[in-house]
C-alpha positions as CSV (number, residue, x, y, z in Angstrom):
1,X,0.0,0.0,0.0
2,X,1.3,3.5,-0.9
3,X,2.5,5.8,1.8
4,X,1.4,8.9,-0.2
5,X,-1.5,10.4,1.9
6,X,-3.1,11.8,-1.3
7,X,-3.2,8.4,-2.9
8,X,-4.4,6.9,0.4
9,X,-7.3,9.4,0.5
10,X,-8.2,8.6,-3.1
11,X,-8.2,4.8,-2.3
12,X,-10.5,5.4,0.6
13,X,-12.8,7.4,-1.6
14,X,-12.9,4.6,-4.2
15,X,-13.6,2.0,-1.6
16,X,-16.4,4.0,-0.3
17,X,-17.9,4.5,-3.7
18,X,-17.4,0.9,-4.8
19,X,-15.3,2.0,-7.8
20,X,-12.2,0.3,-9.2
21,X,-10.2,3.4,-10.2
22,X,-10.0,7.2,-10.6
23,X,-8.8,8.8,-13.8
24,X,-7.5,12.3,-13.2
25,X,-7.1,14.2,-16.4
26,X,-5.5,17.6,-17.3
27,X,-5.0,19.6,-20.5
28,X,-1.4,20.5,-19.9
29,X,-2.0,24.0,-18.7
30,X,-0.3,25.0,-15.5
31,X,-2.2,28.0,-14.1
32,X,-1.1,29.9,-11.0
33,X,-4.6,30.1,-9.5
34,X,-5.8,26.6,-10.4
35,X,-4.8,23.0,-9.4
36,X,-3.4,20.6,-11.9
37,X,-4.8,17.1,-11.0
38,X,-2.1,15.3,-12.9
39,X,0.6,17.1,-10.9
40,X,-1.2,16.5,-7.6
41,X,-1.1,12.7,-8.1
42,X,2.2,12.3,-10.0
43,X,4.5,15.3,-9.2
44,X,4.9,15.9,-13.0
45,X,4.0,19.2,-14.7
46,X,2.6,17.9,-18.0
47,X,3.3,19.8,-21.2
48,X,0.4,18.2,-23.1
49,X,-2.8,16.4,-22.2
50,X,-2.2,13.8,-19.5
51,X,-3.9,11.6,-17.0
52,X,-3.1,9.6,-13.8
53,X,-4.9,6.3,-13.2
54,X,-5.3,5.5,-9.5
55,X,-6.5,2.0,-8.8
56,X,-8.2,0.9,-5.7
57,X,-5.2,-1.2,-4.8
58,X,-3.2,2.0,-4.7
59,X,-1.2,1.4,-7.9
60,X,-0.7,4.5,-10.0
61,X,0.0,5.0,-13.7
62,X,0.8,8.3,-15.4
63,X,-0.1,8.7,-19.1
64,X,1.2,11.8,-20.9
65,X,1.5,13.3,-24.3
66,X,3.5,13.8,-26.4
67,X,5.5,10.5,-26.7
68,X,8.8,12.3,-26.9
69,X,8.4,13.5,-23.3
70,X,8.9,9.9,-22.0
71,X,12.4,10.3,-20.5
72,X,11.6,13.4,-18.5
73,X,8.3,12.0,-17.2
74,X,9.8,8.7,-16.1
75,X,12.5,10.4,-14.2
76,X,10.2,12.9,-12.4
77,X,7.0,11.0,-11.7
78,X,6.0,9.5,-8.3
79,X,3.7,7.0,-10.0
80,X,4.7,3.3,-10.2
81,X,4.3,3.2,-14.0
82,X,4.5,5.8,-16.8
83,X,3.4,5.8,-20.4
84,X,4.1,8.5,-23.0
85,X,2.1,8.5,-26.2
86,X,0.7,10.8,-28.8
87,X,-3.0,10.1,-28.3
88,X,-4.2,10.3,-24.6
89,X,-7.4,8.3,-25.1
90,X,-5.4,5.4,-26.8
91,X,-2.9,5.5,-24.0
92,X,-5.6,5.3,-21.4
93,X,-7.2,2.4,-23.2
94,X,-3.8,0.6,-23.1
95,X,-3.3,1.2,-19.4
96,X,-6.9,0.1,-18.5
97,X,-6.4,-3.1,-20.4
98,X,-3.1,-4.0,-18.7
99,X,-4.6,-3.1,-15.3
100,X,-7.7,-5.1,-16.1
101,X,-9.8,-2.2,-14.9
102,X,-13.5,-2.1,-15.9
103,X,-14.0,1.3,-17.5
104,X,-17.6,1.3,-16.3
105,X,-16.4,1.5,-12.7
106,X,-13.9,4.4,-13.2
107,X,-14.6,7.8,-11.8
108,X,-13.1,10.8,-13.6
109,X,-11.6,14.1,-12.4
110,X,-10.8,17.1,-14.6
111,X,-12.2,15.6,-17.8
112,X,-13.8,19.0,-18.7
113,X,-10.3,20.6,-19.0
114,X,-9.2,18.6,-22.1
115,X,-10.1,19.1,-25.7
116,X,-13.6,18.1,-26.6
117,X,-12.5,15.3,-28.9
118,X,-10.3,13.8,-26.2
119,X,-13.0,14.1,-23.6
120,X,-15.5,12.4,-25.9
121,X,-13.1,9.6,-26.7
122,X,-12.4,9.0,-23.0
123,X,-16.1,9.1,-22.1
124,X,-16.8,6.5,-24.9
125,X,-14.0,4.3,-23.6
126,X,-15.4,4.4,-20.1
127,X,-19.0,3.8,-21.2
128,X,-20.2,7.1,-19.8
129,X,-19.3,9.9,-17.4
130,X,-18.9,9.5,-13.7
131,X,-17.3,12.7,-12.4
132,X,-15.9,13.1,-8.9
133,X,-17.2,15.9,-6.7
134,X,-16.2,19.5,-7.7
135,X,-12.9,20.5,-6.1
136,X,-12.0,17.0,-5.0
137,X,-8.3,17.2,-5.9
138,X,-8.0,20.6,-4.2
139,X,-9.3,19.2,-1.0
140,X,-7.0,16.2,-1.1
141,X,-4.0,18.4,-1.8
142,X,-5.0,21.4,0.4
143,X,-1.9,20.9,2.7
144,X,1.5,21.1,1.1
145,X,4.1,18.4,1.9
146,X,7.6,19.2,3.1
147,X,9.0,18.9,-0.5
148,X,6.4,21.3,-1.9
149,X,7.0,23.9,0.9
150,X,10.8,23.7,0.2
151,X,10.1,24.3,-3.5
152,X,7.8,27.2,-2.5
153,X,10.7,28.7,-0.5
154,X,13.0,28.4,-3.5
155,X,10.3,30.0,-5.7
156,X,10.1,32.9,-3.2
157,X,13.9,33.3,-3.4
158,X,13.6,33.5,-7.1
159,X,10.9,36.1,-6.8
160,X,13.0,38.2,-4.5
161,X,16.0,38.0,-6.8
162,X,13.7,39.2,-9.6
163,X,12.6,42.2,-7.6
164,X,16.2,43.0,-6.8
165,X,16.9,43.0,-10.5
166,X,14.1,45.5,-10.9
167,X,15.7,47.8,-8.3
168,X,19.0,47.6,-10.3
169,X,17.7,48.4,-13.8
170,X,14.6,50.6,-13.4
171,X,15.1,54.2,-14.5
172,X,13.2,57.1,-16.0
173,X,12.6,56.7,-19.7
174,X,12.4,52.8,-19.6
175,X,9.2,51.4,-20.8
176,X,7.1,49.2,-18.5
177,X,7.4,46.1,-20.8
178,X,11.2,46.5,-21.0
179,X,11.4,46.4,-17.2
180,X,9.0,43.4,-17.0
181,X,11.1,41.5,-19.6
182,X,14.2,42.1,-17.5
183,X,12.6,40.4,-14.6
184,X,11.1,37.6,-16.6
185,X,14.4,36.7,-18.2
186,X,16.4,37.0,-15.0
187,X,14.0,34.7,-13.1
188,X,14.0,32.2,-15.9
189,X,17.8,32.1,-15.6
190,X,17.5,31.3,-11.9
191,X,15.2,28.3,-12.5
192,X,11.7,29.7,-12.7
193,X,9.5,27.3,-14.8
194,X,6.9,30.0,-15.4
195,X,6.0,33.4,-14.2
196,X,2.8,35.4,-14.0
197,X,3.9,39.1,-13.8
198,X,1.9,42.3,-13.4
199,X,3.9,45.5,-13.4
200,X,2.8,49.0,-14.0
201,X,3.6,52.5,-12.8
202,X,1.9,55.9,-12.3
203,X,2.0,58.9,-10.1
204,X,-1.3,57.8,-8.7
205,X,-2.2,54.1,-9.5
206,X,-5.8,52.9,-9.5
207,X,-4.6,49.2,-9.6
208,X,-1.8,47.1,-10.8
209,X,-1.9,46.2,-14.5
210,X,0.0,44.2,-17.1
211,X,3.1,46.0,-18.3
212,X,2.4,48.4,-21.2
213,X,4.2,50.9,-23.4
214,X,4.3,53.8,-20.8
215,X,7.7,55.2,-20.1
216,X,8.7,55.4,-16.4
217,X,9.1,58.9,-15.0
218,X,10.6,60.4,-11.9
219,X,8.2,60.2,-9.0
220,X,6.4,57.1,-10.4
221,X,5.1,54.5,-8.0
222,X,6.0,51.1,-9.5
223,X,3.7,48.3,-8.6
224,X,5.0,44.7,-9.0
225,X,3.1,41.4,-8.6
226,X,5.8,38.8,-9.2
227,X,4.6,35.2,-9.4
228,X,7.2,32.6,-10.4
229,X,6.8,28.8,-10.3
230,X,9.5,26.4,-9.2
231,X,9.0,22.6,-9.2
232,X,5.3,23.1,-9.6
233,X,4.9,25.6,-6.8
234,X,3.7,29.1,-7.6
235,X,4.4,31.9,-5.1
236,X,3.7,35.6,-5.2
237,X,5.2,38.7,-3.8
238,X,3.7,42.2,-4.1
239,X,5.9,45.2,-4.0
240,X,5.7,49.0,-4.1
241,X,8.7,51.0,-5.3
242,X,9.1,54.7,-5.8
243,X,11.3,56.0,-8.6
244,X,13.0,58.8,-6.6
245,X,12.5,59.9,-3.0
246,X,9.0,58.9,-1.6
247,X,6.7,61.7,-0.6
248,X,6.0,62.3,3.1
249,X,2.4,61.1,2.6
250,X,3.7,57.8,1.1
251,X,6.0,57.3,4.1
252,X,3.1,58.0,6.4
253,X,0.6,55.7,4.7
254,X,2.6,52.6,3.6
255,X,3.0,51.4,7.2
256,X,-0.8,50.9,7.4
257,X,-0.4,48.1,4.8
258,X,2.5,46.6,6.7
259,X,0.5,46.7,9.9
260,X,-2.5,45.0,8.2
261,X,-0.1,42.3,6.9
262,X,1.2,41.6,10.4
263,X,-2.3,41.5,11.8
264,X,-3.4,39.1,9.2
265,X,-0.4,36.8,9.7
266,X,-0.9,36.7,13.5
267,X,-4.6,35.9,13.0
268,X,-4.0,33.0,10.5
269,X,-3.5,30.1,12.9
270,X,-4.8,26.6,12.3
271,X,-8.5,26.3,13.0
272,X,-9.3,30.0,12.1
273,X,-11.8,30.7,9.4
274,X,-10.6,32.7,6.4
275,X,-13.2,35.4,7.0
276,X,-11.6,36.1,10.4
277,X,-8.3,36.7,8.8
278,X,-9.8,39.1,6.2
279,X,-11.6,40.9,9.1
280,X,-8.3,41.2,11.0
281,X,-6.7,42.9,8.0
282,X,-9.7,45.1,7.3
283,X,-9.8,46.1,10.9
284,X,-6.4,47.9,10.6
285,X,-7.7,49.9,7.6
286,X,-10.9,50.8,9.4
287,X,-8.9,52.0,12.5
288,X,-6.9,54.2,10.1
289,X,-10.0,55.7,8.7
290,X,-10.3,53.7,5.5
291,X,-13.2,51.4,6.2
292,X,-15.2,52.4,3.2
293,X,-12.3,51.5,0.9
294,X,-12.2,47.8,2.1
295,X,-14.3,46.8,-0.9
296,X,-14.2,46.8,-4.7
297,X,-13.1,48.8,-6.7
298,X,-10.6,49.9,-4.1
299,X,-9.3,46.3,-3.4
300,X,-10.4,42.8,-4.4
301,X,-9.4,40.2,-1.8
302,X,-6.8,40.0,1.0
303,X,-5.0,37.1,-0.7
304,X,-5.7,33.9,-2.5
305,X,-4.7,30.3,-3.1
306,X,-1.8,29.4,-5.4
307,X,-1.6,26.6,-8.0
308,X,-0.7,24.2,-9.3
309,X,-1.2,21.9,-6.2
310,X,-4.4,23.3,-4.7
311,X,-6.3,26.5,-4.9
312,X,-7.4,26.2,-1.2
313,X,-7.9,28.1,1.0
314,X,-9.2,30.1,-2.0
315,X,-9.8,33.9,-1.7
316,X,-9.0,35.5,1.6
317,X,-12.3,37.3,1.8
318,X,-14.9,38.3,4.3
319,X,-17.5,35.7,3.2
320,X,-15.2,32.6,3.2
321,X,-16.0,29.9,5.8
322,X,-12.9,27.8,4.8
323,X,-10.9,26.8,7.9
324,X,-7.2,27.2,7.8
325,X,-5.0,24.1,8.4
326,X,-1.3,23.8,9.2
327,X,0.7,23.4,6.0
328,X,-1.7,25.4,3.8
329,X,0.2,27.8,1.4
330,X,-1.2,30.9,-0.2
331,X,-0.4,34.6,-0.8
332,X,-1.6,37.2,1.8
333,X,-1.7,40.7,0.4
334,X,-3.4,43.7,2.0
335,X,-3.1,45.6,-1.3
336,X,-5.2,48.8,-1.0
337,X,-6.2,52.0,-2.8
338,X,-5.8,55.0,-0.5
339,X,-7.1,58.4,-1.7
340,X,-3.9,60.2,-0.7
341,X,-1.5,57.8,-2.4
342,X,-3.3,55.7,-5.0
343,X,-3.1,51.9,-5.0
344,X,-0.2,50.4,-3.0
345,X,1.0,46.8,-2.8
346,X,2.3,44.7,0.1
347,X,2.1,40.9,0.0
348,X,4.0,37.6,0.7
349,X,3.5,33.9,0.1
350,X,2.8,32.3,3.5
351,X,2.5,28.9,5.1
352,X,0.2,28.3,8.0
353,X,2.0,27.3,11.2
354,X,0.8,27.0,14.8
355,X,2.1,30.5,15.4
356,X,0.3,32.0,12.4
357,X,1.1,32.6,8.7
358,X,4.9,32.5,8.3
359,X,6.3,34.3,5.2
360,X,8.3,32.3,2.7
361,X,10.1,35.5,1.8
362,X,13.4,36.4,3.4
363,X,12.5,40.1,3.4
364,X,9.0,41.2,3.8
365,X,7.6,44.1,1.7
366,X,8.8,47.7,2.5
367,X,8.3,51.0,0.7
368,X,11.4,50.8,-1.4
369,X,12.8,53.6,-3.6
370,X,15.4,54.1,-6.3
371,X,17.5,57.2,-5.8
372,X,17.6,59.3,-8.9
373,X,21.0,60.8,-7.9
374,X,22.5,57.3,-8.1
375,X,21.1,56.8,-11.6
376,X,22.5,60.1,-12.7
377,X,26.0,59.2,-11.5
């Protein structure tokens, strides 16, 4: 019997349902907000359509496309068997035959993510559709294991090095997209598998946006949402940087975000509901006189889950009844629009511990600035 707690949970589900196997399917997309069920059960980030067959005995088989990816997959997968092929449905048919699994007693997960023709072929192969409950894989993988947390720390290290690169190269006259490209390439060179990056600047930001053609100017407030992935673990840091000396009002107001972050981290202990964490963060803004801004369009949520393992605990929002558990990983970000300063960002990837939400970053967000005198020299 496997020692993997996720496979054990799957086996228990199959026994309870009287089913022979679960077929977890994914289209090969690795999105920073969504789980990838193939990765959850195999540890492999597929580059094409793929599936994992989990039998009630606990035996697991990974099927991926394309066929030329066989060597990488075999070396990386936690499954007992692997098969690389060019047609996912045909590969699944081969695996089912060798395992002597009755397709009519197979439950599916993620079938809606693959191409319609693939989904139709798999459904025909199984003699119908028997989907698992919505969010099943996210619940099984809601707690990160030690290896995943270590990979998250490395991803945070990469994000911080990317931000340091921004501090080195940002200067007036540079276009936003040029600055974003510098970060993207630098983090790729450090081992980032992927990166979701928002970066924009203004004298008074309304929100953070994708990098555009605007040229940076002295006095700009640069907003950075840096989200690299390492070994399947996305993390996110949120940073605010001034191009030049920060104004007195910025220096006065940014500590409100930092205080909200600290309050949220302290509140996020195992057993706490997500809405209580959001309320702790919002309470700091209310005390500072910004209660009416703790809602859209002035902010969205106080953090969110991170793929590709599990999207739980989901959005850190005032209506969430999700209960935090030790080992959950997500980004906490009390990003906020303030009328005196515009939108400001402050956020870290965190892991839930008995003492609260511990940051995976080595240096938590500060109001950083790039001295213009140094650039002129």
